[in-house]
Backbone as JSON Lines, residues from 0, in Angstrom:
{"i":0,"aa":"M","n":[-112.14,209.8,36.22],"ca":[-111.77,209.3,37.04],"c":[-112.99,208.57,37.7]}
{"i":1,"aa":"L","n":[-114.15,208.67,36.63],"ca":[-115.1,207.17,37.07],"c":[-115.18,206.11,36.38]}
{"i":2,"aa":"A","n":[-113.77,205.93,36.08],"ca":[-113.63,204.66,35.59],"c":[-112.89,203.72,36.84]}
{"i":3,"aa":"F","n":[-112.06,204.54,38.02],"ca":[-112.18,204.0,38.93],"c":[-113.21,203.82,39.67]}
{"i":4,"aa":"Y","n":[-114.2,204.5,40.22],"ca":[-114.99,204.09,40.88],"c":[-116.05,203.02,40.38]}
{"i":5,"aa":"M","n":[-116.33,202.93,38.79],"ca":[-116.9,201.81,38.6],"c":[-116.33,200.28,38.63]}
{"i":6,"aa":"A","n":[-114.57,200.75,38.67],"ca":[-114.29,199.39,39.16],"c":[-115.16,198.37,40.38]}
{"i":7,"aa":"F","n":[-115.56,199.26,41.43],"ca":[-115.75,198.77,42.8],"c":[-117.36,198.76,42.28]}
{"i":8,"aa":"I","n":[-118.14,198.76,41.43],"ca":[-119.23,197.8,41.18],"c":[-119.28,197.11,40.44]}
{"i":9,"aa":"D","n":[-119.98,195.34,40.91],"ca":[-119.86,194.87,39.84],"c":[-121.45,194.57,39.56]}
{"i":10,"aa":"D","n":[-122.41,195.18,39.45],"ca":[-123.81,194.76,38.64],"c":[-123.36,195.25,37.59]}
{"i":11,"aa":"E","n":[-124.02,195.45,36.07],"ca":[-124.11,196.14,35.35],"c":[-125.33,197.49,35.83]}
{"i":12,"aa":"D","n":[-126.52,197.34,36.46],"ca":[-127.42,198.06,36.38],"c":[-127.23,199.02,37.34]}
{"i":13,"aa":"D","n":[-126.42,198.69,38.0],"ca":[-126.07,199.33,39.46],"c":[-124.66,200.28,38.96]}
{"i":14,"aa":"R","n":[-123.8,199.99,38.08],"ca":[-122.76,201.13,37.49],"c":[-123.82,201.94,36.28]}
{"i":15,"aa":"E","n":[-124.71,201.58,35.88],"ca":[-125.47,203.05,34.78],"c":[-126.05,203.46,35.44]}
{"i":16,"aa":"K","n":[-126.95,203.28,36.84],"ca":[-127.63,204.06,37.99],"c":[-125.9,205.51,38.66]}
{"i":17,"aa":"F","n":[-124.9,204.69,38.4],"ca":[-124.43,205.23,39.27],"c":[-123.61,206.6,38.06]}
{"i":18,"aa":"E","n":[-123.53,205.69,37.56],"ca":[-123.09,207.16,36.23],"c":[-124.08,208.18,35.39]}
{"i":19,"aa":"I","n":[-125.24,207.86,35.74],"ca":[-126.62,208.77,35.48],"c":[-125.97,209.67,36.81]}
{"i":20,"aa":"I","n":[-126.15,209.17,37.84],"ca":[-125.58,210.36,39.3],"c":[-124.41,211.18,39.04]}
{"i":21,"aa":"Y","n":[-123.53,210.14,38.83],"ca":[-122.22,211.04,38.76],"c":[-121.92,211.75,37.5]}
{"i":22,"aa":"N","n":[-122.76,211.65,36.77],"ca":[-122.78,212.83,35.35],"c":[-123.86,214.2,35.84]}
{"i":23,"aa":"E","n":[-124.77,213.39,36.69],"ca":[-125.57,214.89,36.93],"c":[-125.43,215.78,37.92]}
{"i":24,"aa":"Y","n":[-124.56,215.18,38.89],"ca":[-124.32,216.08,40.23],"c":[-123.0,216.14,40.76]}
{"i":25,"aa":"R","n":[-121.69,215.92,40.09],"ca":[-120.57,216.15,40.25],"c":[-120.26,217.07,40.35]}
{"i":26,"aa":"K","n":[-120.16,217.95,38.95],"ca":[-120.3,219.65,38.78],"c":[-120.52,220.46,39.88]}
{"i":27,"aa":"R","n":[-122.07,219.78,39.86],"ca":[-122.76,221.13,41.21],"c":[-122.13,220.56,42.61]}
{"i":28,"aa":"M","n":[-121.45,219.39,42.63],"ca":[-120.99,218.67,44.32],"c":[-119.67,219.59,44.69]}
{"i":29,"aa":"V","n":[-118.85,219.45,42.96],"ca":[-117.87,220.22,43.33],"c":[-117.75,221.5,43.59]}
{"i":30,"aa":"S","n":[-118.88,222.25,43.07],"ca":[-119.03,224.29,43.36],"c":[-119.35,224.35,44.67]}
{"i":31,"aa":"T","n":[-120.28,223.58,45.04],"ca":[-120.81,223.22,46.47],"c":[-119.67,223.67,47.58]}
{"i":32,"aa":"A","n":[-118.88,221.81,46.94],"ca":[-118.24,222.01,48.2],"c":[-116.22,223.16,48.23]}
{"i":33,"aa":"Y","n":[-116.65,223.89,47.1],"ca":[-115.63,225.11,46.73],"c":[-116.04,225.94,47.34]}
{"i":34,"aa":"S","n":[-117.45,226.3,47.38],"ca":[-118.12,227.44,48.11],"c":[-117.9,227.46,49.47]}
{"i":35,"aa":"I","n":[-117.72,226.22,49.89],"ca":[-117.47,226.25,51.59],"c":[-115.99,226.16,52.04]}
{"i":36,"aa":"L","n":[-115.07,224.96,51.51],"ca":[-114.0,225.19,51.87],"c":[-112.79,225.98,51.34]}
{"i":37,"aa":"R","n":[-113.46,226.68,49.92],"ca":[-112.46,227.4,49.26],"c":[-110.91,227.39,48.86]}
{"i":38,"aa":"N","n":[-110.81,225.66,48.11],"ca":[-109.47,225.34,47.84],"c":[-110.16,224.0,46.88]}
{"i":39,"aa":"H","n":[-109.4,224.33,45.69],"ca":[-110.74,223.28,44.81],"c":[-109.85,221.93,44.9]}
{"i":40,"aa":"E","n":[-108.45,221.65,45.42],"ca":[-108.04,220.53,45.72],"c":[-108.93,219.55,46.51]}
{"i":41,"aa":"D","n":[-109.03,220.7,47.86],"ca":[-109.85,219.77,48.82],"c":[-111.46,219.54,48.36]}
{"i":42,"aa":"A","n":[-112.32,220.45,47.43],"ca":[-113.37,220.02,47.54],"c":[-113.38,218.97,46.63]}
{"i":43,"aa":"E","n":[-112.68,218.91,45.67],"ca":[-112.46,217.53,44.98],"c":[-111.94,216.05,45.29]}
{"i":44,"aa":"D","n":[-111.65,216.38,46.69],"ca":[-111.11,215.48,48.11],"c":[-112.91,215.54,48.65]}
{"i":45,"aa":"A","n":[-113.19,216.46,48.88],"ca":[-114.83,216.1,49.82],"c":[-115.55,215.52,48.34]}
{"i":46,"aa":"V","n":[-115.84,215.66,47.46],"ca":[-116.87,214.71,46.25],"c":[-115.89,213.68,46.27]}
{"i":47,"aa":"H","n":[-114.68,213.53,45.92],"ca":[-114.61,212.23,46.02],"c":[-114.82,210.79,46.8]}
{"i":48,"aa":"D","n":[-114.44,211.59,48.38],"ca":[-115.06,210.84,49.43],"c":[-116.29,210.54,49.59]}
{"i":49,"aa":"T","n":[-117.47,211.73,48.88],"ca":[-118.91,210.89,48.92],"c":[-119.36,210.05,48.07]}
{"i":50,"aa":"F","n":[-118.57,210.32,46.99],"ca":[-118.78,208.62,45.57],"c":[-117.97,207.44,46.26]}
{"i":51,"aa":"I","n":[-117.42,207.98,47.14],"ca":[-116.52,206.68,47.92],"c":[-117.48,205.97,48.46]}
């Protein structure tokens, strides 16, 4: 999924920064979203929408 997001970023420095943020926070974001939504697919969708 990371490659999907990277396709929207033109600047190489911004890609590197986004990759760091994505790798650092994605799992934590999904976990938090799941604790609220109690549905894995909905949690993944919420995190996806956040990154977009």
